[in-house]
C-alpha positions as CSV (number, residue, x, y, z in Angstrom):
1,M,-25.4,3.1,-36.0
2,K,-23.5,0.0,-34.8
3,K,-20.2,1.6,-35.8
4,L,-21.1,4.7,-33.8
5,A,-21.9,2.6,-30.7
6,I,-18.7,0.6,-31.1
7,S,-16.7,3.9,-31.5
8,I,-18.3,5.3,-28.3
9,L,-17.5,2.2,-26.4
10,L,-13.9,2.2,-27.6
11,C,-13.6,5.8,-26.6
12,A,-15.0,5.2,-23.2
13,G,-12.7,2.2,-22.8
14,S,-9.7,4.4,-23.7
15,V,-10.7,7.1,-21.2
16,Q,-11.2,4.4,-18.5
17,A,-7.8,2.9,-19.3
18,A,-6.2,6.3,-19.0
19,D,-8.0,7.0,-15.7
20,N,-6.8,3.6,-14.4
21,A,-3.2,4.2,-15.5
22,A,-3.3,7.6,-13.7
23,L,-4.7,6.0,-10.6
24,T,-2.1,3.2,-10.7
25,A,0.6,5.8,-11.1
26,T,-0.7,7.7,-8.0
27,I,-1.0,4.6,-5.8
28,T,2.4,3.4,-7.0
29,R,3.9,6.7,-6.0
30,L,2.1,6.7,-2.6
31,D,3.2,3.1,-1.9
32,S,6.8,4.1,-2.6
33,E,6.8,7.2,-0.5
34,M,5.0,5.5,2.4
35,F,7.4,2.6,2.5
36,T,10.5,4.8,2.0
37,A,9.5,6.5,5.3
38,F,8.8,3.0,6.8
39,N,12.2,1.8,5.8
40,Q,13.9,4.8,7.4
41,C,11.6,5.0,10.4
42,D,14.6,4.9,12.8
43,K,15.6,8.3,11.5
44,P,14.2,11.6,12.9
45,G,10.8,12.4,11.5
46,Q,10.4,9.4,9.3
47,L,8.0,7.4,11.7
48,D,5.8,10.5,11.8
49,K,5.9,10.8,8.0
50,Y,5.0,7.1,7.7
51,A,2.1,7.7,10.2
52,S,0.7,10.5,8.1
53,Y,-0.3,8.1,5.4
54,F,-2.8,6.5,7.7
55,D,-6.3,7.5,8.8
56,P,-6.4,7.8,12.6
57,N,-8.9,4.9,12.8
58,V,-7.0,2.6,10.4
59,E,-7.5,-1.1,10.9
60,F,-4.4,-3.2,10.3
61,Y,-4.8,-6.9,10.0
62,H,-1.7,-9.1,10.2
63,D,-2.1,-12.8,10.1
64,N,0.7,-13.5,12.6
65,A,0.5,-10.4,14.8
66,G,-3.2,-9.8,15.0
67,V,-5.3,-6.7,14.6
68,T,-4.6,-3.1,15.5
69,W,-7.6,-0.7,15.5
70,T,-5.9,2.7,15.5
71,R,-3.0,4.5,13.8
72,D,-1.4,5.3,17.2
73,V,-1.2,1.7,18.2
74,M,0.0,0.5,14.8
75,I,2.7,3.2,14.7
76,A,3.8,2.4,18.3
77,Q,4.2,-1.3,17.3
78,T,6.1,-0.3,14.1
79,G,8.5,1.8,16.2
80,K,9.0,-1.0,18.7
81,N,9.2,-4.0,16.3
82,V,10.4,-2.8,12.9
83,C,12.3,0.5,12.9
84,G,16.0,-0.1,12.5
85,D,15.6,-3.8,12.0
86,Y,13.6,-4.4,8.8
87,Q,12.8,-2.8,5.5
88,R,9.9,-3.6,3.2
89,E,10.4,-4.3,-0.5
90,L,7.6,-4.5,-3.0
91,V,7.9,-7.6,-5.2
92,P,8.5,-6.1,-8.7
93,G,5.4,-6.3,-10.9
94,S,3.1,-7.5,-8.2
95,L,1.2,-4.2,-7.4
96,K,-2.3,-4.2,-8.8
97,V,-4.6,-1.2,-8.3
98,V,-8.4,-1.2,-8.7
99,P,-10.6,1.9,-8.4
100,V,-13.4,2.1,-5.8
101,K,-16.1,4.4,-7.0
102,D,-16.6,7.5,-5.0
103,F,-14.0,6.4,-2.4
104,G,-10.5,5.6,-3.6
105,A,-8.6,2.5,-4.5
106,I,-7.7,-1.0,-3.5
107,A,-4.0,-2.0,-3.9
108,T,-2.8,-5.6,-3.7
109,G,0.5,-7.2,-4.2
110,S,3.4,-9.1,-2.6
111,H,6.1,-7.8,-0.4
112,T,9.2,-9.0,1.4
113,F,10.8,-7.8,4.6
114,C,14.5,-7.7,4.8
115,Q,16.8,-7.6,7.8
116,F,19.1,-4.6,7.9
117,G,21.9,-6.5,9.7
118,S,22.1,-9.5,7.5
119,G,20.4,-8.1,4.3
120,K,18.4,-11.4,4.2
121,C,14.9,-11.2,2.8
122,E,13.6,-14.5,4.2
123,G,9.9,-13.9,4.3
124,I,7.2,-13.0,1.7
125,A,3.6,-12.1,2.2
126,E,0.6,-10.7,0.3
127,F,-0.9,-7.3,1.1
128,T,-4.1,-5.4,0.5
129,I,-4.3,-1.7,1.2
130,I,-7.5,0.3,1.0
131,W,-6.8,4.0,0.1
132,R,-9.4,6.7,0.6
133,Q,-9.2,9.9,-1.4
134,R,-10.5,13.2,-0.1
135,G,-9.7,15.9,-2.6
136,D,-6.0,15.7,-3.3
137,E,-5.3,13.8,0.0
138,W,-5.0,10.0,0.1
139,Q,-4.9,7.9,3.3
140,V,-5.0,4.3,4.2
141,T,-8.1,3.2,6.0
142,R,-7.5,-0.6,6.0
143,A,-4.4,-2.6,5.6
144,L,-3.9,-6.4,5.5
145,S,-0.6,-8.3,5.5
146,Y,-1.2,-12.1,5.2
147,G,0.0,-15.4,3.9
148,H,3.5,-15.0,5.5
149,R,5.8,-17.7,4.4
150,A,9.4,-18.4,3.6
151,N,10.8,-16.6,0.6
152,K,12.1,-19.3,-1.8
């Protein structure tokens, strides 16, 4: 009986690991697609594409810039302060994804922002992104960028 229970637990663990791997692959893809649009937001249609990844009522918390409470405000600020000047780069190996039962996922990691003109990536920060899944659609409902510091 103990062998059967252990076998069932190992099987369940394998299924959960496969589910987590699939979720991580999905969020990794979404992160890449979203920030490809962000990095090209000065090009036609890319800022709108970037905006499509966010819930209309997204909350964005930035330790230096403060809080925005809607997608429209966040996107307007991105257009004004980022597009054509900076690009975001995910720190390799830093992305971690955790499922949220009956909702979606939490993604955390580190990212740098590099200036287009100089190519310098002088700052680094941590991020947390809350993704909600509705059917096949994923959207960001909360985003945090914090701990900004010089990139050594």
